[in-house]
C-alpha positions as CSV (number, residue, x, y, z in Angstrom):
1,M,-47.5,-136.8,-59.3
2,P,-48.0,-140.1,-61.4
3,V,-45.1,-140.4,-63.6
4,N,-46.1,-139.7,-66.8
5,W,-49.8,-140.5,-66.2
6,S,-53.0,-138.1,-66.3
7,A,-56.3,-138.4,-65.6
8,P,-58.5,-139.3,-69.2
9,A,-60.5,-137.1,-70.8
10,V,-63.9,-138.0,-70.2
11,E,-64.5,-138.1,-74.0
12,S,-61.9,-140.7,-74.7
13,L,-63.6,-143.5,-72.6
14,L,-66.2,-145.2,-75.0
15,P,-69.6,-146.6,-73.8
16,V,-69.7,-150.4,-74.1
17,P,-73.0,-151.6,-75.6
18,G,-74.5,-153.6,-72.6
19,V,-72.9,-151.6,-69.6
20,R,-74.2,-149.1,-67.4
21,I,-72.8,-147.4,-64.5
22,G,-73.5,-145.3,-61.5
23,V,-72.2,-143.0,-59.0
24,T,-72.5,-141.6,-55.8
25,E,-72.0,-140.4,-52.9
26,A,-72.8,-142.2,-49.4
27,W,-70.3,-141.5,-47.1
28,V,-68.7,-144.3,-46.4
29,R,-65.8,-143.0,-44.6
30,K,-65.8,-139.3,-45.9
31,P,-68.3,-137.1,-47.1
32,N,-68.3,-135.2,-49.9
33,R,-66.5,-137.7,-52.5
34,K,-67.8,-140.4,-54.6
35,D,-67.6,-143.6,-53.0
36,L,-70.3,-146.2,-54.2
37,T,-70.2,-147.3,-58.1
38,V,-72.8,-149.5,-59.3
39,L,-72.3,-151.3,-63.5
40,L,-75.3,-152.9,-64.7
41,L,-75.0,-155.1,-66.9
42,D,-77.7,-156.5,-69.6
43,P,-79.1,-159.7,-69.9
44,G,-76.7,-162.4,-72.2
45,S,-73.2,-160.8,-70.4
46,A,-71.0,-163.0,-69.3
47,V,-68.3,-162.3,-66.0
48,A,-65.3,-164.0,-65.2
49,G,-62.9,-163.2,-62.3
50,V,-59.4,-163.2,-60.8
51,F,-58.5,-162.5,-57.2
52,T,-56.3,-162.5,-54.5
53,R,-54.3,-165.4,-53.2
54,N,-53.6,-163.9,-50.1
55,R,-55.5,-166.2,-47.5
56,Y,-56.8,-163.4,-45.5
57,C,-59.0,-162.3,-48.0
58,A,-61.9,-159.9,-48.0
59,A,-65.5,-160.7,-47.1
60,P,-66.4,-159.3,-50.9
61,V,-63.6,-161.3,-52.2
62,Q,-65.3,-164.5,-51.1
63,V,-68.5,-163.7,-51.9
64,C,-67.7,-163.3,-55.3
65,R,-65.8,-166.5,-55.8
66,E,-69.1,-168.3,-54.2
67,H,-71.5,-166.1,-56.5
68,L,-69.2,-167.0,-59.5
69,E,-68.6,-170.6,-58.3
70,A,-72.7,-171.0,-58.3
71,G,-72.8,-170.0,-61.9
72,A,-75.8,-167.6,-61.8
73,A,-76.0,-164.6,-64.6
74,V,-73.9,-161.8,-63.6
75,R,-76.4,-158.6,-63.8
76,A,-74.4,-156.2,-61.4
77,L,-71.4,-154.6,-59.7
78,L,-71.4,-153.1,-56.7
79,I,-68.4,-151.3,-55.8
80,N,-67.7,-149.1,-52.0
81,T,-64.3,-147.3,-51.5
82,G,-63.4,-146.3,-48.0
83,C,-64.0,-149.6,-46.2
84,A,-61.9,-152.5,-47.6
85,N,-64.5,-154.7,-45.3
86,A,-61.2,-157.1,-44.7
87,G,-60.6,-158.3,-41.5
88,T,-64.2,-158.3,-40.1
89,G,-65.2,-161.9,-39.9
90,E,-69.0,-163.2,-39.9
91,P,-70.1,-160.0,-39.8
92,G,-68.1,-158.7,-42.6
93,L,-69.8,-161.5,-44.6
94,A,-73.1,-160.8,-43.5
95,H,-72.7,-156.9,-44.9
96,A,-71.2,-158.4,-47.9
97,R,-74.3,-160.3,-48.8
98,Q,-76.5,-157.7,-47.6
99,S,-74.9,-155.5,-49.8
100,C,-76.1,-157.8,-53.0
101,A,-79.1,-158.5,-51.5
102,A,-80.1,-154.7,-51.5
103,L,-79.4,-153.8,-54.7
104,A,-80.5,-157.2,-55.9
105,A,-84.0,-156.2,-54.7
106,L,-83.9,-152.8,-56.5
107,L,-83.2,-154.5,-60.2
108,G,-85.7,-157.9,-59.4
109,L,-82.5,-160.2,-58.9
110,A,-81.4,-162.8,-57.4
111,P,-78.4,-162.3,-54.8
112,E,-76.1,-164.6,-55.9
113,Q,-76.8,-162.0,-59.5
114,V,-74.7,-159.4,-58.0
115,L,-70.7,-159.6,-56.9
116,P,-69.3,-157.0,-54.4
117,F,-65.9,-155.4,-54.1
118,S,-64.2,-152.8,-51.5
119,T,-61.4,-150.8,-51.1
120,G,-60.3,-149.2,-48.2
121,V,-59.1,-149.5,-44.6
122,I,-58.7,-153.2,-43.2
123,M,-61.0,-154.1,-40.0
124,E,-63.3,-151.7,-39.7
125,P,-67.1,-152.2,-40.0
126,L,-68.5,-152.1,-43.5
127,P,-71.2,-149.2,-43.0
128,I,-73.9,-151.4,-44.7
129,E,-76.5,-148.7,-44.1
130,R,-75.0,-145.8,-46.0
131,I,-74.8,-148.1,-48.7
132,V,-77.7,-149.7,-49.1
133,A,-78.9,-145.6,-48.2
134,G,-77.3,-144.7,-50.9
135,L,-78.0,-147.3,-53.9
136,P,-81.0,-145.7,-55.0
137,A,-78.9,-142.4,-55.8
138,A,-76.4,-144.6,-57.8
139,L,-78.7,-146.6,-59.6
140,A,-80.7,-143.2,-61.1
141,D,-77.3,-141.7,-62.0
142,A,-76.6,-145.0,-64.5
143,Q,-75.1,-144.2,-67.8
144,P,-73.0,-145.5,-70.2
145,T,-70.7,-142.8,-70.1
146,H,-69.5,-142.7,-66.7
147,W,-66.6,-144.9,-66.8
148,L,-64.6,-141.6,-65.6
149,R,-66.8,-140.9,-62.9
150,A,-66.4,-144.1,-61.3
151,A,-62.9,-144.9,-62.2
152,E,-62.5,-141.8,-59.5
153,G,-64.9,-143.5,-57.3
154,I,-63.1,-146.2,-56.2
155,M,-60.4,-144.3,-55.8
156,T,-58.3,-144.7,-52.0
157,T,-55.0,-142.9,-51.9
158,D,-54.4,-142.8,-56.0
159,T,-54.0,-139.3,-56.6
160,V,-55.2,-139.9,-60.3
161,A,-58.3,-141.9,-62.2
162,K,-57.3,-144.5,-64.4
163,A,-59.2,-145.7,-67.3
164,A,-58.9,-146.2,-70.9
165,S,-60.6,-147.3,-74.1
166,R,-59.6,-149.2,-77.5
167,Q,-61.5,-150.7,-80.4
168,L,-60.9,-152.8,-83.1
169,Q,-62.6,-154.8,-86.2
170,L,-63.8,-158.3,-85.4
171,G,-65.2,-160.4,-88.2
172,G,-66.5,-156.8,-89.8
173,Q,-68.1,-155.4,-86.7
174,R,-66.5,-152.1,-84.4
175,V,-65.9,-154.1,-81.1
176,T,-65.4,-151.9,-77.7
177,L,-63.1,-152.2,-74.7
178,S,-63.2,-150.3,-71.9
179,G,-61.5,-150.6,-68.5
180,M,-60.3,-148.7,-65.2
181,S,-58.4,-149.7,-62.2
182,K,-57.8,-148.5,-58.7
183,G,-54.4,-148.7,-56.4
184,A,-51.4,-147.0,-55.8
185,G,-49.8,-149.0,-52.7
186,M,-49.7,-152.5,-51.3
187,I,-49.7,-153.4,-54.8
188,R,-47.7,-156.9,-55.7
189,P,-48.6,-159.6,-58.1
190,N,-50.9,-162.3,-57.3
191,M,-53.2,-159.3,-57.3
192,A,-52.8,-156.8,-54.8
193,T,-54.6,-153.6,-52.9
194,M,-56.2,-153.0,-56.7
195,L,-59.5,-153.3,-58.3
196,G,-59.5,-153.7,-62.2
197,F,-63.0,-153.6,-64.8
198,V,-62.6,-154.2,-68.1
199,A,-65.7,-154.8,-70.1
200,T,-66.1,-155.6,-74.4
201,D,-69.1,-155.7,-75.9
202,A,-67.2,-158.6,-77.9
203,C,-69.3,-162.2,-78.8
204,I,-66.9,-164.7,-77.0
205,A,-68.2,-167.9,-75.5
206,P,-68.7,-167.8,-72.1
207,A,-66.9,-170.8,-70.8
208,L,-63.6,-168.6,-72.3
209,L,-63.9,-166.0,-70.0
210,P,-62.1,-167.6,-67.1
211,E,-59.6,-168.7,-69.0
212,L,-59.1,-165.3,-70.9
213,A,-59.5,-163.5,-67.9
214,R,-56.4,-165.5,-65.9
215,R,-54.2,-164.3,-69.3
216,L,-55.1,-160.8,-69.5
217,A,-54.4,-160.7,-65.5
218,D,-50.9,-162.7,-65.8
219,A,-49.9,-160.4,-68.7
220,S,-50.8,-157.4,-66.9
221,F,-52.0,-157.0,-63.3
222,N,-50.3,-160.4,-61.8
223,R,-46.6,-158.3,-63.4
224,I,-46.8,-155.1,-61.3
225,T,-45.1,-154.3,-57.5
226,I,-44.9,-151.5,-55.5
227,D,-44.1,-152.9,-52.3
228,G,-43.9,-156.7,-52.1
229,D,-47.3,-156.4,-50.1
230,T,-50.3,-158.9,-51.4
231,S,-53.3,-157.3,-50.3
232,T,-56.9,-158.7,-49.3
233,N,-59.2,-157.1,-51.7
234,D,-57.5,-157.5,-55.0
235,S,-60.1,-158.5,-58.0
236,F,-59.9,-158.3,-61.9
237,I,-63.0,-158.5,-63.5
238,L,-63.6,-159.0,-67.3
239,I,-67.3,-158.3,-68.4
240,A,-68.3,-159.8,-72.0
241,T,-71.6,-158.3,-73.2
242,G,-71.9,-159.9,-76.0
243,Q,-73.8,-157.1,-78.6
244,A,-71.0,-156.2,-80.9
245,G,-73.0,-158.4,-83.2
246,H,-69.8,-160.6,-85.1
247,A,-69.5,-164.4,-85.2
248,P,-69.2,-165.7,-81.6
249,I,-65.4,-166.4,-80.7
250,T,-65.4,-169.9,-79.6
251,D,-61.0,-170.5,-79.8
252,L,-58.8,-168.2,-78.0
253,A,-56.6,-169.4,-81.2
254,S,-58.4,-168.4,-83.7
255,P,-57.8,-165.3,-85.5
256,D,-60.4,-163.6,-83.8
257,G,-59.6,-164.9,-80.6
258,V,-55.7,-163.7,-80.7
259,A,-56.9,-160.2,-82.0
260,L,-59.3,-159.5,-79.1
261,Q,-56.7,-161.3,-76.8
262,A,-54.1,-159.0,-77.8
263,A,-56.4,-155.7,-77.8
264,L,-57.8,-156.7,-74.3
265,T,-54.5,-157.2,-73.2
266,E,-53.0,-153.9,-73.9
267,L,-55.3,-152.4,-72.1
268,A,-55.2,-154.4,-69.1
269,Q,-51.4,-153.5,-69.1
270,T,-52.2,-149.5,-69.6
271,L,-54.4,-149.9,-66.6
272,A,-52.0,-152.0,-64.9
273,H,-48.9,-149.8,-65.4
274,A,-51.1,-146.9,-64.4
275,I,-51.7,-148.3,-61.0
276,V,-47.0,-148.4,-60.8
277,R,-47.1,-144.8,-62.4
278,D,-49.6,-143.5,-59.5
279,G,-47.4,-145.5,-56.9
280,E,-47.5,-144.4,-53.6
281,G,-44.7,-141.2,-53.7
282,A,-43.5,-142.7,-57.1
283,T,-41.1,-140.0,-59.1
284,K,-40.1,-143.4,-61.3
285,F,-41.6,-145.8,-63.7
286,I,-39.2,-148.7,-64.0
287,T,-39.5,-151.9,-66.4
288,V,-37.7,-155.1,-65.0
289,R,-36.7,-157.2,-67.5
290,V,-35.0,-160.4,-67.2
291,E,-34.0,-162.5,-70.2
292,G,-32.2,-166.0,-70.5
293,G,-34.0,-168.1,-67.8
294,R,-34.2,-171.4,-67.6
295,H,-38.2,-171.2,-67.2
296,A,-40.2,-168.3,-66.4
297,D,-40.5,-168.5,-62.9
298,E,-37.0,-167.9,-62.4
299,C,-36.8,-164.7,-64.8
300,L,-39.9,-163.8,-62.3
301,Q,-37.7,-164.7,-59.1
302,V,-34.7,-162.6,-60.3
303,A,-37.3,-159.6,-61.9
304,Y,-39.3,-159.6,-58.0
305,A,-35.8,-159.6,-55.9
306,I,-35.0,-156.5,-57.6
307,A,-38.6,-155.2,-57.6
308,H,-38.9,-155.4,-54.1
309,S,-35.6,-154.5,-52.8
310,P,-35.3,-151.1,-50.7
311,L,-31.9,-150.8,-51.8
312,V,-32.6,-151.0,-55.2
313,K,-35.7,-148.8,-55.4
314,T,-34.1,-146.0,-53.1
315,A,-31.3,-145.8,-55.2
316,F,-33.2,-145.1,-58.4
317,Y,-35.5,-142.4,-56.7
318,A,-32.1,-140.7,-55.7
319,S,-30.7,-141.5,-59.1
320,D,-27.8,-142.7,-57.3
321,P,-26.1,-145.5,-59.8
322,N,-25.0,-148.0,-57.4
323,L,-25.8,-150.8,-59.6
324,G,-24.3,-153.4,-57.2
325,R,-27.4,-153.5,-55.2
326,I,-29.1,-154.9,-58.2
327,L,-26.5,-157.5,-58.9
328,A,-27.3,-158.5,-55.1
329,A,-30.7,-158.8,-55.6
330,V,-29.8,-160.9,-58.7
331,G,-27.7,-163.2,-56.2
332,Y,-30.0,-163.6,-53.5
333,A,-33.1,-164.4,-55.7
334,G,-32.6,-168.1,-54.7
335,I,-31.3,-169.7,-58.4
336,A,-28.7,-172.3,-56.8
337,D,-27.0,-172.9,-59.5
338,L,-26.6,-169.5,-60.6
339,D,-23.2,-169.0,-62.8
340,Q,-22.3,-165.4,-61.9
341,N,-19.9,-165.1,-64.6
342,R,-22.6,-165.1,-67.1
343,I,-24.4,-162.3,-66.0
344,E,-25.6,-159.5,-68.2
345,L,-27.0,-156.2,-67.2
346,H,-28.1,-152.9,-69.2
347,L,-29.5,-149.3,-68.1
348,D,-31.2,-148.7,-71.0
349,D,-29.0,-148.2,-74.0
350,V,-26.1,-148.5,-71.5
351,H,-24.3,-151.8,-71.0
352,V,-23.0,-152.0,-67.3
353,V,-22.1,-155.1,-66.5
354,T,-20.7,-158.3,-69.1
355,R,-19.6,-161.7,-67.8
356,G,-20.2,-160.9,-64.1
357,G,-18.3,-158.1,-64.1
358,R,-18.6,-154.1,-64.6
359,H,-18.3,-153.6,-68.7
360,P,-15.2,-151.9,-69.9
361,G,-16.7,-149.2,-71.8
362,Y,-19.5,-148.4,-68.8
363,T,-19.3,-145.0,-66.6
364,E,-21.0,-143.8,-63.6
365,A,-22.2,-140.7,-65.3
366,E,-23.8,-142.6,-67.9
367,G,-25.6,-144.7,-65.3
368,A,-26.5,-141.5,-63.1
369,R,-27.7,-140.3,-67.0
370,V,-30.3,-143.0,-67.1
371,M,-31.0,-142.9,-63.3
372,R,-32.1,-139.6,-63.5
373,Q,-34.9,-140.1,-65.8
374,S,-38.5,-140.9,-65.3
375,E,-39.0,-144.3,-67.1
376,I,-36.2,-146.6,-67.1
377,T,-35.8,-150.2,-67.9
378,I,-33.4,-152.8,-66.1
379,R,-32.3,-155.8,-68.1
380,V,-30.4,-158.8,-66.7
381,G,-29.3,-161.1,-68.8
382,L,-28.8,-165.0,-67.2
383,G,-27.3,-166.9,-69.4
384,R,-29.4,-170.0,-68.9
385,G,-31.9,-170.8,-71.2
386,A,-34.5,-168.8,-74.1
387,A,-37.1,-167.8,-71.1
388,T,-38.2,-163.9,-70.7
389,E,-40.2,-162.3,-68.4
390,T,-41.3,-158.3,-67.4
391,V,-42.4,-156.9,-64.1
392,W,-43.3,-153.0,-64.1
393,T,-42.1,-151.1,-60.7
394,C,-41.7,-148.1,-59.2
395,D,-39.0,-146.6,-56.9
396,F,-39.5,-145.8,-53.0
397,S,-39.7,-142.0,-51.9
398,L,-40.0,-140.0,-49.2
399,D,-43.4,-139.5,-49.8
400,Y,-43.9,-143.4,-49.7
401,V,-43.6,-143.5,-45.8
402,R,-45.7,-140.2,-45.3
403,I,-48.4,-141.8,-47.5
404,N,-48.4,-144.9,-45.6
405,A,-47.7,-143.5,-42.1
406,D,-51.2,-140.7,-42.8
407,Y,-53.4,-143.2,-44.2
408,R,-56.1,-143.7,-41.7
409,S,-56.1,-140.2,-40.5
């Protein structure tokens, strides 16, 4: 069961003017499951994306990058689950392009106006005939209210749909933000086996969207990790339809720009946290906050060393306050001139380590109390500067092994 996350109520997910969503069952991999989704965007919409840094990236990632770089006005997104179309070589690229062309033909668009996304098993050919055959049904299903159906339709090993909505006022107008994500394993920053889509009707200069998408990803999806594996297909897409009616935002540092970015960041973090909460076999949601670094990069080095340690993660699963494992991870994170005598460590409200050694007031009973919680914050002080960074992760349970051992069956 996900850690303190449940599927949203359908009525809580708000339509974004300018976006329609259709979902169908195309039998991409298995029968009787939603697995083919289209997002249809009104003219005038702007789109930007952030993608995996894995050099062995999937065909749809390559095609998305090509289409965005071409500068065509994106009018449709095509998402399939069940097959990642990764490790498929030139045939995989041809299939990704063929899927774009098929949807474009039905909509009267150029293929470059369609962005493809795939998630699922790697090194299996995309069943392009089934996808093309399913497109008319997906288009017929398109409605502004189908965010929950789409969140269900992009799941793989996820156990629950991940979607959320927010609203705010800009220039006297109500602005809507809605988004969905998927992912439960092979999650590591620089994107992971995840897809994330956020749409808003805010009026924002299209030239600002790539930078805004990068900022959102860096504050959310690029700060989560389940198992340290960076996947091949990861994509985060930001859509702005421009239909809210307020004065266009032309500067992210303006009051409206700051307010919009804050609301979008909160929504993106909610969707990213949902991925961690539904991590494969997860029983605990863990925040790792590293303070007092000379710069952000070394804070992240330490945070990921802790978050990726199987010894740390299994200790949290067992609620075992074997907290020397955290100190060991801090030490091997790669900071050559780290002074261990400045290290501070807290578990929530419990001060575990001060000046590099066990705090005089710390007891294992207090450590065990915190570790039995479903949500835990690890706070490490480096004593080197003013930088702070946060990463979110989960524990490792026996179910993580079972899920990944049985994934293809």
